[in-house]
C-alpha positions, 0 to 999 in steps of 0.5 A: 289430161283434158279439162273439157271435151265435145262428143258428137256421137255415141261410143262403145263405152258411153251411149247414155246421152243418146248422142246419135240423135240428129244435131245433138252433141255433149259438152263435157267439163271437168271441175274441182270437187267443191264446184261440182258439188255446188252445181249438181246433186248426185243423189238425184236422178238425172235425165242424161238425154235432156237438152240444154240442162247442166248435169253430172256426166253419165260416166265421169260424174264421179270424177267431178265432170259435168255436161250439157247437151246442146247448150243454148240457155245454159251457154253463159253458165257453161262458158264460165265453167269452161274458164273455171275448168281451164284455170283448175287444169292449169293449177293442177299442171303447175302443181305437178310440174313443181313436184317433179322438179 
């Protein structure tokens, strides 16, 4: 399973971020539920077309994914979240592997 992705264009199931704008891309990061809850308020309306703002993912926010379009000022935060997401993915894989054995 991916723990982070980069999307560069609108797709058939996700055009909310308007990624077909020139030079716009979205960094998506999957997080543990508690960390996600610390970072975003799901009850608030979010402008998912806003650049350089940490947001719940427009489609996968319910699965605890955050996103940022064209991270610049938010890059240090996004970079740290990538480390957290990777560590979380490793823990999930390790736990699943242990259960399979």
